[in-house]
FIMARZA-942357 format. One record per residue (C-alpha): x, y, z; residue number from 1. Coordinates in Angstrom, 2 decimals, padded with zeros to 5 digits. Layout:
FIMARZA-942357
- X_Y_Z_NUM
...
This chain:
FIMARZA-942357
- 015.11_-005.67_017.34_1
- 016.48_-006.71_014.71_2
- 015.75_-003.42_012.71_3
- 014.38_000.01_011.88_4
- 010.90_-001.82_010.62_5
- 010.49_-004.22_013.69_6
- 010.73_-001.48_015.48_7
- 008.22_000.75_013.64_8
- 005.64_-002.50_013.62_9
- 005.71_-002.46_017.17_10
- 003.56_000.53_017.06_11
- 001.15_-000.83_015.10_12
- 000.65_-003.12_018.42_13
- -000.95_-000.56_020.85_14
- -004.61_-000.96_021.21_15
- -006.82_002.16_020.19_16
- -003.76_004.26_018.78_17
- -002.14_005.10_015.92_18
- 001.53_006.46_016.09_19
- 001.98_009.27_013.19_20
- 004.93_007.82_011.68_21
- 006.94_008.97_008.28_22
- 005.32_005.74_006.36_23
- 001.56_007.19_008.04_24
- 002.52_010.39_006.98_25
- 003.77_009.30_003.07_26
- 000.40_007.73_002.88_27
- -001.60_010.69_003.86_28
- 000.18_013.40_002.36_29
- -002.40_014.47_000.13_30
- -005.53_014.21_002.65_31
- -003.86_015.72_005.21_32
- -002.86_018.84_002.26_33
- -006.48_018.76_001.46_34
- -007.78_019.34_005.07_35
- -004.78_022.06_005.09_36
- -006.40_024.18_002.03_37
- -009.54_024.47_004.11_38
- -007.33_027.13_006.14_39
- -008.48_029.49_003.14_40
- -012.35_030.86_003.53_41
- -012.71_030.70_-000.23_42
- -011.35_026.81_-000.16_43
- -014.26_026.21_002.80_44
- -016.92_027.98_000.57_45
- -015.78_025.51_-002.36_46
- -016.08_022.38_-000.27_47
- -019.51_023.40_001.38_48
- -020.76_024.13_-001.63_49
- -019.62_020.71_-003.34_50
- -017.79_018.35_-001.43_51
- -017.17_015.61_-003.83_52
- -016.22_018.16_-006.84_53
- -014.04_019.57_-004.74_54
- -012.42_016.33_-002.71_55
- -011.70_014.96_-006.38_56
- -009.55_017.54_-007.46_57
- -006.92_015.87_-005.15_58
- -004.62_012.76_-005.42_59
- -005.89_010.77_-002.62_60
- -007.10_007.35_-003.08_61
- -010.90_006.58_-003.51_62
- -010.65_005.17_000.02_63
- -009.34_008.05_001.46_64
- -011.60_010.41_-000.02_65
- -014.62_008.56_001.47_66
- -013.16_008.41_004.83_67
- -012.99_012.20_004.58_68
- -016.62_012.57_002.85_69
- -017.68_010.30_005.76_70
- -016.44_011.62_008.20_71
- -015.04_008.57_009.34_72
- -012.00_010.23_011.24_73
- -010.56_006.91_012.94_74
- -010.51_005.55_009.10_75
- -008.31_008.87_008.17_76
- -006.10_008.09_010.74_77
- -005.79_004.41_009.49_78
- -005.19_005.88_006.34_79
- -002.66_008.69_007.01_80
- -004.89_011.31_008.23_81
- -002.95_013.75_010.96_82
- -005.80_014.58_013.94_83
- -004.34_018.52_013.73_84
- -004.81_018.60_009.78_85
- -008.06_016.33_010.10_86
- -009.57_019.62_012.81_87
- -009.85_021.57_009.55_88
- -012.35_019.73_008.17_89
- -014.34_019.32_011.41_90
- -013.68_023.08_012.18_91
- -015.33_023.87_008.81_92
- -018.22_021.58_009.85_93
- -018.78_023.55_013.08_94
- -017.75_021.19_015.31_95
- -014.89_021.43_018.26_96
- -012.45_019.51_018.44_97
- -013.85_017.92_021.61_98
- -017.37_017.16_019.28_99
- -014.89_015.58_016.84_100
- -012.89_013.50_019.13_101
- -016.12_012.30_021.10_102
- -017.15_010.80_017.62_103
- -013.71_009.00_017.21_104
- -014.37_007.33_021.24_105
- -018.05_005.98_020.53_106
- -018.45_009.03_023.91_107
- -021.02_011.60_023.48_108
- -018.18_015.16_023.98_109
- -019.96_015.18_027.61_110
- -018.60_011.69_028.86_111
- -015.45_012.25_026.66_112
- -014.52_015.92_028.41_113
- -015.41_014.06_031.81_114
- -013.24_011.19_031.60_115
- -010.64_013.75_030.72_116
- -010.54_016.53_033.46_117
- -010.58_012.54_035.18_118
- -007.25_011.96_033.99_119
- -008.21_010.24_030.91_120
- -008.71_006.02_030.56_121
- -007.04_003.87_032.93_122
- -002.86_002.70_032.04_123
- -005.11_-000.82_033.16_124
- -005.92_-003.39_030.15_125
- -005.20_-004.50_027.02_126
- -001.49_-003.25_026.21_127
- -001.26_-005.32_023.21_128
- -003.34_-006.36_020.20_129
- -000.77_-009.48_019.43_130
- -000.46_-010.69_022.78_131
- -004.54_-009.37_023.88_132
- -002.82_-008.53_027.57_133
């Protein structure tokens, strides 16, 4: 590796994984601050009453706002969201972590839970997006 940027770029080559780097943290700062605001009951009520009005108070990109409004958690991660902060959004919706993460995998919560209990996804398969191996 010639520099830190080359090293960090390697993280983007891991299929199905978004490594939460400082770059992602900076990109998703306001998205994550919004999500953390839902820890307060009064903010959850404001959010439930007018999602668009509430989210428009945060200086996020329109793309980030739409990802949250669409509950597209994978897109939120792509745009700098942190799953532990985003948990405040799906918890406010009444979803468990298991239910929300199941939607991110395309699996039912039951199938996702069974896979995880059995040890998770197999390490076999595509290990590099770039090299397709």
